[in-house]
N, C-alpha and C positions, 0 to 999 in steps of 0.2 A: 446710615449715618455712622461716622466713627464715634464710639463712646469710650469713656475712660473708666469703665467699670472694673477692668482688670487691675492687678497690683501696679503700683507706681514704683519704678526702679530709680533710686537716687544714686547717682554716681558721685562719690565724695572723695576729695583729696585730703580731708581733715584740716584744711586751712581755715583761718579765722573768717575769711570771706565766704567760705563754703556754707556758713550758716544761712545765707540768703536762699540758696537752693534747698536746704533742709526745711526752712520755714515754708517755702512755697509748696514743696512736696507734701508737707503735713496739711496745709490748707486745702490742697486739691484732694487729698485722701479723705478729709472730712466731707468736702463737697460731694464726692462721688461714693462715699461710704465704702471705701476700699482700704487696702493695706499698703504699707511701704516696705520695700526691700532696700536697705541701705548697704551698698556694696563699695568696699574700698579695695583697690587692687594695688599690690606691691609689684612693681614692674620687674620683669625677668632680669633686666640688666642690673637692677638694684640687688636682686637676690644673688646674682652671680658674684657680685663684689663682696658679699658676706662670706667670711672664710669658714665658718662653722655652722653646723645645723642648729645648735642652741641660739645663735644670733638670729637666724631666720625665724625660729619659733618666738623669740623675744619680740621681734618686730611685729609679727602677727598678733601676739598677745597685747602689745601696747596699742595697736590700731583698734583691736576689738574693745579694749577698755575705754578708749577715747570715744568710740561710737556709742557704746552703751551709756556713757556719761551724758552725751549729747541728747540721748533719747529718754532720760529719766522721767521727765515731766510731760512726755508726749501722750496725748489721749487717743491715739489710733494704734492699731496693731503694726508693730515694726519688727522685721526680721533683720538682724545684723549679720553681715557676711563679709569675711576677709579672704581674699584669694591672692595667690602669687601667679604671675604670668603676664601675657600681653593684654593690656587694658581693653582695647576695642573688641578683641575676640571674646574676652570673658564677659564684657557688658552685653554684647549681642547674644551670647550663649545664655546668660541669665535671663535676659528679656524673653527669649524664645521659650526656654524651659518652664518659665513661670507664667507664660501668657500675659506678659506685662502690656498695659495699654499705653504707657508713656515712660520715657526716660527723662529724668530731670538732672541737669548738670549746671554747675556754676562756672564762673570765670575768675581768673587771677589778675591782679593788677601789678604792673611793673612800676613800683613807686619811684624809681629813678627817672623813668621816662614819662611818668604820669599818664600812662595809657593802659587800656585793658588788653590783656593777652589771652587768647582763647586756648592756645596750646594745641599740639598735634592730636591729642586724644579726642577732644571735643570736635575738632574740625573733621577728623576721620570718621568719628561716630556719626556725625550729621550726613556725611557722604554715603556711608555704607549701611546704616541701620534701617531696616524696614519698619521699625517702631518709631513713632513720632518722637522728636527730641526737643525738649524745652530748655533753652539756655537762659538762665536767670541772672539778671544784672541788678535789679532793684530789690530793696527790702520788701518782704511780703507782709504788708500790714492788713490787707483785706483781700477778698476774692477779686478777680479781674472784673472791671466794670465796662471797659471799652477796648476794642481791638480793631486794628486795621488789617484787612486781608488783601495781600497782593495777588493780582490775577491778570493773566493774559487771555482769559476766556477759553483756554484749552482744557481738555480733560485732565491733564497733569496738575492743573491748579484747583480742580474741584474738591479733591480730598482735603485741601487746606481750609476751604470754606466749610466743609462738613465738620471738621474738627473744631473750628471756631464756633459753629452753631451748638456744639455739645458743651463748650466751655462757658458760654455766657449768653444772656438774652439777646435776641436779634436786634433789639432796640439799641444795643451798645456796639453793633458791628458796622463797619464801613468797608465796602468793596472798593479797592483802589486799583486804578489802571493808569499806566503812563504810556504815552504815545510820542514817537519822535517824528517831527515834521521833516520832510525832505529838504535839503539845503536850499533849494531855489523856491520853496513854497512857505516861507516863514512869515508871510504877511498876516495881518489880523483876520482877514476874511477866510483864508485857508485854515488858520488855526481854529476858528469857530466851527468850520465844516468838519475838521477832523475830530474836534471835541464832541460835536453832535453825534457823529458816527460811533465814536467810542461809547458814549452814554447809551445809545440804542443797543449796542452789542452787550454792554453790561446788563441792561435790563433783560435782554433775551437770555443771557447766561443765568441770571437768577431765576427766570421763568422755567428754564430747563433743569433746574435743580429740584428733584422730587420732594425733598424735605421742606421746600418753600411753597409748594402748590397751595394756593388758597390762603396763604399766611402772610403776615407782615414781612416786608423785604428789608434787607440792610440798606443803609444809605449808600449812594454811589458818589465816588469822587474820581474825576479823571484830570490828568495834568500833562502838559507837554514837557518833554525833557527826558534825560537819561533816567531810567526807571529807579535805580537805587538812589540816585541823588535826590530826585523829587519826593520819593517815598520817605527817605530819612528826614528831609526838610518838613514834610507834612507831619511826621511823627513828633518832631520837635515842636512844631507850631501848635499841635493839638494836645501835646503831653499825654498821649494815649498810653495805656498800660502794657499793651502787647502788640507785636507785629507777627503776622502769620504768613508763611510762604510755603511753596511746594518745592519738590525736587522731581527729577525725571526718573521714574521707577524702573524703566527698562534697562538703564545703564548703571544706575547707582551713582552717577556723577551729578554735580549741581551746576555744571557749566553748560546747561542746555535749557532752552525755552525759559519759562518762569524761574527755573532753578538757578539761572545765571545771576539773579538778584540775591540769592541766599548768602553768597560769600561776603558781599559788601554789608549786608544787614548783620551778619554774625560779627563783623569787625567793628562797625560804626554805629549801629542802632543805639538810640538813647534809652531803650526800654528792653524788656524781655522779648525773646524771639522764639517762636514755635515753628519748627521745620517739619513738614509732613510729606512723606514720600508717596508717590503714586504707586499703588500696588502693581507688582509685576503681572503681566498678562500671561 
C-alpha cells in the first residue's frame, strides 16, 4: 500500500491563495507524523531578466523571509528551500532526493475571468512526477473525510485506490466507474445490464486488492456517460472532499486509460484532486 510516511513537498508560489496548499500540507504532516519541505522556485527566465547578481540574491532572500513568516506558528518540522531554475525539474529532483511521499500544490485564480488556472508547472508536474501530486482547491479546515476514487479496473488505477486507503478510512471511500453505452444500445434495459456488469467488475476489482482482503470494502458507484463529466457531477452532488485518479506510469502521460480523466478533473473538479501515477515496470 502507498503510505505517506515520507516528507511532504509543498510547491509554493507565495501567492495569497497558496495558503490553502500550505494548510493542507501541514494537516497531512500531522496526520502522518512527518515533515514538510516548502520549496519555492524562481524560474530561470525570471532570473535571466534580473541584470545583477545582488538582484537575484535579493529575490531569493525575500522569498525565504516570506516562507519563514508563513511557517512561524506551524507545529510540524518544516524545511524552507528557495531555488532558481526550471520548476518541474527542481520539484521532481527535491521529491526524489528527499524520498518525499507526496507533492502538494495549489492553484491560482484568474479574477478577471472568474476561473481557476492550474498553470503549466502543476499540469506538467502531474504528467511527469512519479510522486503522487495533490492539487488543493479548498481551504483545509479538517482531515479528509470522504473521497471518490476513479477507476477503470485496470492495474493503472489500483495505486490510486491504495493511496486513498492510506489517506482516510475505508468507510469514507467510494469507488467510481463510468461506462459509455454504444450509440444503438441506450435503452433502459441495456443500461441496467451494463450497470450490473460494471458493478460486478468493481466488486471483483476490490476483491483483488490485497489490502482489502477480509476487510470492509469501499462503496461502489457506477454511472453511464462520459467519465469526467459524470464524475465531476457526482463530486458536486455529494460535496466530497477529494477526488483520486491515476495516470499511466509507462508513458508519463495522462492521456491514456484512466489517466485521460485526470486533465478534466484538474481543470474542473469542485474539490481537491490527488493524482497517483502507476509505478513504471
